[in-house]
N, C-alpha and C positions, 0 to 999 in steps of 0.2 A: 701934664704934671707940672705943678708949680713948686719951685725950690724956695723954702722959707728961710733956711739957714744951712750953712755948711762950714765945717772946720776939718781938722785932720782926723777926727774921731767920729763925727756924727754927720748925718744928712737928714734934715727935717723937710718933709714934703707935704703938699696938700693933694690927697687922692681924690680925683673926680668920681662922681657917681658912675656906675657901669663898668668899673675897672676892678679886677680882682686884686687882693693884697699879695697873693702868691700864686704861681702857676698851678693849675690842676690838670685834670685829664682833658678838659675842653681846650679849644684853641683861642680862648678869650685873652685879651691884653691884661697883663698884671703889673702892679706898681714896682715890684722887685726887679723884674726884667727891664722895665723902663729906666729905673734908677741906675742899674748896672750899665746899660747902654749909654746913659748920660755921662757916667764917670769914664767909660772907655774913650768916648769922644773928647771930653774935656782934658783928660790927662794923657791922651794918645797911648792907651794901654792895649797891646795886641792880644794878650791872653785873658784868662779868667779874672774877674774882679770880685774880691770878697765884699759881701754886704750882708749883714745879719738882720733878719727880720725879728723885731722885738715883740710886736703885737700886731693884731689884724683888725681890719674893718670889713664888714659885710660888703659884697659887691655893690649893693644899692645904697650904701651909706657913704657919704663923702666926708672928708675931714683930714685932720692933721695926723701924720704918722712920723715916728722917728726910726731911722735905720742906722745900724752901726757899721762903721767903715773898718773897724779892727775887731779881732776876736776878743781882745781884752775889754773893749767898750761893750761888745755884745754880752759878754759874761756878766759884767757889772750891772748893765741896764736890765738884763733878764732877772737878776737877783732882786733888783729894786722893784721890778714889776711883780715878782712873786710875793714880795713882802708888802704889797699894796701901797707902795710909796709914790706911785704915779698919780697925779691929779688929772683925771679924765672927765671933762664936762661936755655935755651935748645940749643941743637945742632940738626940740621936737614939737610937732603939732599933733595933738591928740583930740579925739572926738569928745564932745561934752565939756562940762565945766569941772575943773579940778582946782584945788587950792594949793596946799603944800603937804608934804608928808615923807614918810620913809617906808619903802617896800622891802620886806624880807620874805623870801620864798626859797624853796628848793626846786631846782630845775634839772630836768633830764632832756636828752636829745633823741629825737626819732630820726635816725640817719636816712631811712627810706623816704620820709616826707620832707627832710631838711627843715625840721621844725622843733622848737623847744616847748616843753609842757611841764606843769607842776607835778612833782612826784615826791612822796615821802622820803625816798632813798636817793633823791637827786643831790646835786651840788648846791651849796649855799649861794644865794644871789641877793645882794643888798644894793640899794640905790636910794638917794635922797632927791627930792624934786620940789620945785616951787613954780607956781604959775606967774608968768610975766604979764600976760594979757589974755583976756577972754573976748571972743567975738560972738556977740549975742545973735546976730543975724544968721551966721553960718554955723553956730553952735560948736566952736572948737576953741581949745586953749593952747597957747604957746607956753611951753614949759622948759625950764632949765633943769638939767639932770646931772647929778654928780654920782659917778659910779664908784662903789667901794670894791666891787668884784667885777670880773670881766668874763661873763658866761656867754655862750652861744645864744644869739637873739635875745639877750637878757632884757633889754628895754622893751622890745616888741612884746615879748611874752608876759612880762610883769604888768605892763599897762593894760594889756588885753584881759589879764586875770581880774583886774578891778573894774572892768567894764568901760575902759577908755582906750581902745586900740588906737594906734597911730593912724592919722588921717590917710586914707587910701590904702591901708595895709589889709587887704582883703584876706590874706592868708591867716591873719590873726583876728578876724572878725569885724573889720571895718565895714560900715554900710556904704561907704563911697568907694569908687574904684579909680585908682590912679596907677600908673606904671611902676610906682615905687613908694615906700614909706617916706614921710617927710622927716628926715633925721640927719643931723650934722654933728660931727665931732669937732666942735669949734674951739676947744681949749685943751692944751696939753702942757703939763708942768712936770718936771723931774729934775733930779740932781745930775749935773754933768759927771760922767764916769771918771774923768781925769782931773778937771779943775775943781770939782766939788761945788761949783756955783749952781744956784737954782736957775733953771732955764724955763721960761714960760712963753708959750706961743698962743696967739688968739687970731682967728680969722672967721668972719661971719659972712656968708653969701646969702643975702636975703632973696635975691632973684631965684636961686635954686631951692631955698627952703620953702618958698611959697609956690613953687612950680606945680601946676596941676590942681591947685586949690580953686574951688568954684568961685566965680565972681558974679 
């Protein structure tokens, strides 16, 4: 876990791929526990450490997350998130050639399959995207994605729906097989819950973004 920023109210971290955002019934490592352990050691705290989870990333998505060190910060950041005032941007590699556009769908979740799908009675899912580069030889596009909503598997499901699944994302129809979808939450901007300053964090890991891509 990499610490990108810390003050009395916030902890901004970079979650590696393969780590949960929050503990579940499995015994897998999660970022919330790692961050609490970090604070216990750093500040020599013997008891429980408060840390609020504001948003999540899928286990196979790496990227920037903000955690709240106080209940006041957690409440304010959660409200900001609910009002869609977080700027969350991703980099992804999708199959085929895309240009730019806006995707608007309604998504529902199949809990048994752990998969999102389009449904008339689902929750509204909106994102904007633009192609940064197209690789003709391997027929994939690198796209920058800005989320307006934050639904379960939103990016994966919406790009699959237009015939451009994430490279290696077999679960959502990719013709290539890799151990994970090529997706990074590379940018996160929000208003500091106390100082009211705009906070913006950017981190791009090209080595991991292209990991598993055919050469």
